[in-house]
N, C-alpha and C positions, 0 to 999 in steps of 0.2 A: 574528677576521675571519669572516664565515660565507660559504660557497658560494653565488654567486649562479646562479641558471638561465637558461640562456641561451637554452634551447629542447630540444627531442629530435630524435634520430633514429628514424623509423620503419623497422626493418629489414623487408621486405615479399616476403613470397613467395605465387605462386598455383600450383595445379593446375589443369589443364584438360584438357577431350577436345576432340578436333578431329573432327568428321563432316562428311559432304557439306552439312548443312546450314549450319553454323557452329562456329565456336570456342566453347566454355563454358567458363568459370571454376566449377568445382567444390570448390574449397576454397580459401580465404584464412586465411594465417597470417603473424603479425607479432611481433617484439621489440623493446618500446621500451626505448631507451636515452636517459637524459637527460645533458643536457650541462651543464656548470659553468663558470664562470670563465674565458668565451671558448674553450671549447674543451680547457682545460688539463685536466678531469677529466671522465670520462665513466663512468656509473654505469649498470648495469642495473635497469629495471625492471620492469613487469609484461608480460603478452602476451596476443594475441587470434588464438581460432583457431575457425573456423565451416566446418562445409560450407554448399555454395550446390546446390540444387534446380535440376539443368539441364532444358531444356526436352525434349531427346533425351537418354537414358542412354546412357552410353559401355558399350563391350562387356567383358566379362566379364572378358578377358585384360589391360585397363587398370586395371578394378577390382582384381584381385589384386596388378598391381602395387604400386599406391598403397595397397593395403591397406584398401581400403573395402568397405562393403558395400553394394549396390543400395537394401535397405530405408532405409539411413541417408540416402541421398542423396535419396529418396522423401519421406522427412519432414520435410527441410532446408525451408530459406525460399529466396525467390527471391534473384537476384543483388539487384536493388535494396534489399530490405530487409537483406539482410545485409553489402551497401556501405554504404547508411547507418548500420548498428549500428557498422562498424568508424569511420567517418568520426566517429561521437559518442564512440567511446572514444579516437581520436586526441586530439579536444579541439580548443583555441585556441591552442596552444602555436605558436610559430614551430618550425616541424616541415619537415625534409628528410629524403622518402622514399630509402631505400636499398635497392637491387636487386641480384642477381646475373644481369648480360646486360641486352640490350637488348629481349629478347621479352616479359616480363612488362608493362612498360608498355604496350607497342603490343596486348598483349590485354586491360589494363583499360582503356582506351580506346575498343576496338571496345563491349566490354560497357558501360560509359558511354554511347556512343551509343545502342545498342541499347534501352536502360531511360531514356533521355532524363536523362542524370546528367553532361551533357557540362560543364556549369558547375563541378560538383563536382570534375571530373577535370583542368579547366584549372588550377585550384588548388594542384595536385598538383606539387612540384617532386621530380625523381628524379636521384640518383645512382648510377650504374653503376660499382660497385668491380670488378667484373670486366675491363671496360676499362683502370680506374686500376693495378689489381694487372699486366696485362699491360704497360703503359707502362713502369711502374716496374721490372720484375722482366723487361724485354725479352724479353717470351715471345710468336712468332708465331701459335702455335696455342690457340683457345679451351681453357682450362684449365676441368677440372671443379671444383665446387664441392669434392669430395672431396678431390682433390689438392690445393687450395689451402690446405684447413682442415687439412691434415696438418703444414703449416709452423708451425703454433699450436696442436697438440696433437690430440686425436682426435677424430673426426667423432661426434656425439653423436645416438644415436637411429637411425631407418631414413630413408635418402634417398628422396626422392619423399614427401613429408608436409611440407606448407606450413609449420608450424609448426617441426619439426626443422631444414628447410632455412633458415628465415630466424634461427635460435639460431645454428646454423653461421657464417653469413653475417656475423651480429655478431659473432664471434670475430675474424675478419678485420677488420671494419672498426676494432674496437679496438685490433687493433696497427697500423693504418696511421694513425690520428688521433692 
């Protein structure tokens, strides 16, 4: 009997800048996990990672924290183009978007409104595994991603990189489903 593909989990993370004018996404990272046989088997697949050109460049201190160069952001595409490319990468499979915390979906929703992509955002179903793990483990204070990943192994890569954070969030997801 062969495995039957049920759908996919897209473990999603963003990095963003916050200025007086607005909050802007400057990086989208995602790890695809394929779900087989009613979720009894989950397998890592591919990933997505793109910088996003903001309207207002962030301060150098934020760029240093995120390990980004101003020139790379200036050469990147705007949010609308990157988000459309992301959705094309996701495809038409039955999809759940998995995030660490409630903040990222709110910021994505605002950006989608700013770029007239409301319909695209409304089709996204989010699962917040930070809240889930807090409930399961009876944790009262918001745990960091790095502290939760330690339960399942070492944090891979540098923190505050959208793809690295998505890959590490997927480690948690694979251990709780």
